[in-house]
C-alpha positions as CSV (number, residue, x, y, z in Angstrom):
1,M,-0.1,0.1,0.3
2,N,1.7,3.4,-1.0
3,A,1.9,6.3,1.5
4,T,-0.9,8.2,-0.4
5,L,-3.5,5.5,0.4
6,K,-2.2,5.1,3.9
7,E,-3.1,8.8,4.3
8,L,-6.4,9.0,2.6
9,L,-7.3,6.0,4.8
10,T,-6.5,7.8,7.9
11,S,-9.0,10.6,7.0
12,F,-11.6,8.0,5.9
13,P,-10.8,4.9,7.3
14,H,-14.4,3.3,6.8
15,F,-13.6,3.2,2.9
16,E,-12.1,-0.3,3.1
17,Q,-15.6,-1.5,4.5
18,T,-17.9,0.8,3.0
19,A,-20.0,0.2,0.0
20,P,-20.5,3.2,-2.2
21,E,-24.0,3.7,-2.3
22,Q,-23.6,4.0,1.1
23,L,-21.7,7.2,0.8
24,T,-22.4,10.7,0.8
25,D,-22.1,13.1,-2.2
26,Q,-19.5,14.8,-0.6
27,E,-17.4,11.6,0.0
28,Y,-17.7,9.9,-2.9
29,P,-15.1,11.7,-5.0
30,F,-12.7,10.6,-2.1
31,Y,-13.9,7.1,-2.4
32,A,-13.2,7.0,-6.0
33,L,-9.6,8.8,-5.1
34,Y,-9.4,5.9,-2.7
35,L,-10.2,3.3,-5.8
36,F,-7.6,4.6,-8.0
37,L,-4.7,4.9,-5.3
38,K,-5.7,1.0,-4.3
39,D,-5.5,-0.1,-8.2
40,P,-4.5,2.8,-10.9
41,D,-4.1,0.2,-13.3
42,T,-7.4,-0.6,-13.1
43,N,-9.4,2.5,-11.8
44,G,-9.3,6.0,-13.2
45,F,-10.1,8.9,-11.2
46,D,-12.3,11.5,-12.9
47,I,-11.4,15.3,-12.4
48,R,-14.7,16.2,-13.5
49,L,-15.8,14.5,-9.8
50,L,-14.1,18.0,-8.2
51,N,-17.5,19.8,-9.3
52,S,-20.1,17.8,-6.9
53,L,-17.7,19.0,-3.9
54,T,-19.1,22.1,-2.2
55,D,-16.7,22.9,0.1
56,R,-13.2,24.4,-1.8
57,E,-11.1,22.7,0.8
58,D,-12.4,19.2,0.2
59,A,-11.1,19.9,-3.7
60,L,-8.0,21.1,-2.5
61,M,-7.5,18.2,-0.4
62,I,-8.0,15.8,-3.3
63,L,-5.7,17.5,-5.6
64,S,-2.9,17.5,-2.6
65,F,-3.4,13.9,-2.5
66,I,-3.1,13.7,-6.3
67,E,0.2,15.7,-6.3
68,R,1.9,13.5,-3.5
69,Y,0.6,10.4,-5.3
70,I,2.6,11.8,-8.1
71,Q,5.6,13.2,-6.5
72,T,6.1,10.2,-4.3
73,C,4.6,6.7,-6.0
74,R,4.1,7.2,-9.4
75,Y,7.6,8.0,-10.6
76,S,9.8,6.9,-7.9
77,T,9.8,3.8,-9.8
78,S,10.4,5.3,-13.4
79,K,12.8,3.9,-15.6
80,A,13.7,6.8,-17.5
81,T,16.9,7.5,-18.6
82,M,16.0,11.2,-19.7
83,P,16.6,13.8,-17.4
84,I,13.6,15.9,-16.9
85,N,14.5,19.4,-18.7
86,R,15.6,17.3,-21.9
87,P,13.1,17.3,-25.1
88,P,11.1,13.8,-25.5
89,V,12.8,11.2,-27.3
90,A,9.5,9.3,-28.4
91,Y,9.4,10.9,-31.9
92,K,12.2,8.7,-32.6
93,T,9.7,5.9,-32.4
94,K,6.5,6.7,-33.0
95,K,4.8,6.4,-36.3
96,E,2.2,9.0,-36.0
97,P,3.0,12.9,-36.2
98,V,4.6,14.1,-33.2
99,Y,4.3,17.9,-32.7
100,F,6.6,20.3,-30.9
101,N,5.7,23.5,-29.5
102,Q,8.6,26.0,-29.2
103,T,10.2,24.8,-26.0
104,D,10.2,21.6,-27.8
105,V,11.6,22.9,-30.9
106,A,14.3,24.6,-28.8
107,R,15.4,21.6,-27.2
108,Y,15.4,19.7,-30.1
109,L,18.0,22.2,-31.7
110,Q,19.7,22.5,-28.7
111,D,20.8,18.2,-29.1
112,Q,21.3,19.2,-32.7
113,G,24.4,21.1,-31.9
114,H,22.6,24.8,-32.2
115,T,23.6,25.4,-28.7
116,S,22.6,29.3,-28.9
117,W,18.9,28.5,-29.6
118,N,16.7,28.7,-26.2
119,R,13.1,29.0,-25.9
120,H,13.2,32.7,-26.1
121,K,15.1,32.9,-29.6
122,V,12.7,30.1,-31.1
123,H,9.9,32.8,-29.9
124,V,11.3,35.7,-31.2
125,Y,12.1,34.2,-34.5
126,Y,8.9,32.6,-34.8
127,K,7.2,36.1,-34.0
128,R,9.5,37.9,-36.7
129,G,8.6,35.2,-39.0
130,K,11.7,33.5,-39.7
131,L,10.6,29.8,-38.5
132,P,8.8,28.0,-40.9
133,E,4.9,28.2,-40.8
134,P,3.8,25.9,-38.0
135,D,1.9,22.7,-39.1
136,K,-0.8,23.0,-36.9
137,Q,-2.0,25.8,-34.7
138,L,-4.4,25.4,-31.7
139,S,-5.5,28.0,-29.3
140,N,-3.0,30.4,-30.7
141,T,-0.1,28.1,-29.9
142,P,2.1,26.9,-32.9
143,Y,3.0,22.8,-33.3
144,W,5.3,21.8,-36.0
145,E,5.8,18.1,-36.7
146,L,9.0,16.6,-36.3
147,E,10.0,16.2,-40.2
148,T,10.0,20.4,-40.2
149,V,11.9,20.9,-37.3
150,Q,14.4,18.9,-38.8
151,L,14.4,20.6,-42.2
152,F,14.8,23.8,-40.1
153,S,17.9,22.4,-38.1
154,R,19.4,21.3,-41.5
155,A,18.8,24.7,-42.8
156,L,20.5,26.2,-40.1
157,F,23.5,24.1,-40.4
158,S,23.7,25.0,-44.0
159,R,23.7,28.9,-43.2
160,L,27.0,28.0,-41.5
161,D,28.8,26.6,-44.5
């Protein structure tokens, strides 16, 4: 049993013996979180349950349990070898298009040897129209496909020659 689940059970010890239909509307979101923490591979937690809570403190309490779960349990045994501040490498194996935001573009360019490129520089170049047109735009946020970023990176190297 993980530490977050133990902590939740100190506040709601009756969850282990209670049927869901016996719970109040205020207790049910906590019970759903209990089920999730007990077996996250089988049970999900629907964040919309927070809308049923009438007390703001209860909602914040659930969010703090989720935060602790993420910090202490979920990723503590992660086998990731990539540092947190590095760009995702999943684009190398995925077949569907992978989209890069400005931060991802900067990290990719740095990994390719363009060490002067950071997120701010990418943003300025985008605003000045010196980056390729975004392949997708969602909520005024530009996104580029991997191939577009690769072509831009190659073009930067060809300018150096």
